N, C-alpha and C positions, 0 to 999 in steps of 0.2 A: 680332183673331183670334176666330173662332167659339168660344164657350165649350165646345162639345162637343169641340173639338180642343185648346183651350188648357188645360183642366183636366188631362187625361191627360198632356199634355206637361209642364206645371208640376210635377205629381206625380212624374213620372219623373225630372225634374231634381232635385227635392228628395230623392227616394229615393237618387239617385246621390250627392248631396252629403252627406247625413246618414245614410244606411244603412238606417234602418227607420222604421216609422210612429210608434213611441214617441218617437224623437228629433225627428221632424218636429213632432209634437204639442207636445212639451216646448219646442221652439224657438219655436213660435208663441205659446205661453202666456207664455213669458219676455218675448217682444217686446212683448206688449200689457199686461203687468202690471208691468214693471220700469223704465218710463221716468221721467225726471225730471219734476217738476211743470211744467205748461204755463203760461206767463205770460198775463195777461189780454188782451194784445194780439197774442199769437202765433197768429194764425189759420192759418198754414201748418202748424204742429205739430199743431194741433187737427184740421185736415183729414187730416193723415198718420195720426193715431190713429184717426180714423173709418174711413179706408180700410183700415188694418191690421186693425182689429177686424172689419170685414166680411170681409176675406180670411181671417182666422183662423177665423171662424164657418163660412164656406163650406168651407174645407179640412178642418177637424175633423169637420164634419157628413158630408162625402163619405167621409171615412176611417172613419166610425162611431166617433169618439172624442168624441161630444157630452158625455159625462159630465164631461170636463175643463172644460166651460163652465158647469156647473150650480152650482158652488160659490159661496156668498155671499161668501166671502173673496176669490175672484177678482173678483167685481163691485166689492167695496170697493177692492181694489188698483188696478183700472182707474179708478174714480171719483176716487180719491185724487190722480191725476195731473192732473186737470182744474183749470182756473182756479177760484178761490174762488166767483165768481159762478155758475159752472156747477155746482159741487159742490152749492150750495144748491138749485138747480133740480132736479138729478138726485135729491138726497135726498128732496125733496118728492114727486117722482113715484114713486120706489121705495117710499117709506113709504106713500103713498096706495094703491099696488097691493097691498102687504102687508096694509093695513087692510081692503081689500076682500076679503081671503081668498085672494089669489093669492100665489105665491112669485115675487118679482121674478126675471127671467131676463136672460141675456146679450143676447137679441134686443131687449128693451125698452131696456136700457142703450145698445146700439148705435144704436137708432133715435134716442134722445135726443141722443147725441153727434153723429150724422150731421146731425140737424136744426140743432143749434147750429153745427156747422161750415159748413153751407149758409148760415145767417144771417150768420155772421161773414165769410164770403167772398162775400157777395152784392155784385155790381158796383155796385149803386145804393145800397142801404141798409146795406151792411156797415160803413160808417164811423160810423153813428149810435151814440151812447152811448160813444164811445171818447174819452177825455180825452187831449188832447195834453200832453206834458211842458212845452210852451211856454206853456200857459195858467197865469197866476199864480194861486195859491191864496190866498184871503184868510183870514187867521187869525180865529178866533172872537173876538168882542169880550169883554173882561173887564168885568164890571159896575163902575161907579164906586164903589159902596158895597160893599165886600167882606163886610160883615156882613149883607147882605140875605139874606132867606130865600127858599127856593123849595121847591116840592114835587116830589119825584121819583116817577115812577110806574114800576112794573115791567111786565113782559110779562104779558099775561093768557092 
């Protein structure tokens, strides 16, 4: 459907179901901030979150409710649902943006999630770096001499 026709139609349907713009905005915000954590191999849920987040942004922007999307707590709640490996990537990018003097926003977070979902769902390379449960994990070797010393280094 043409977006010029689809948006007014979707908005009318939402307004009919939920009654007013505030409830529509609240419903979208709840949808993107209150999901359960996404597993590291759950590429379908990651794609769903990316799609829902983009729809949420577009809907709230069109309704002039962008202020709902500017809250750093909202960004945190969305990022909190991501797989741990992706949380680290998102944190690095959001902190980098903040260190450059910008306030991280929902559009940046959405772009990072969309890129990760595209990578995870890539038909050729999407399976790279995914460990199968069938691959046996070799336990770390215990040194023969338990009294041996080693130097531990911390993070720099």
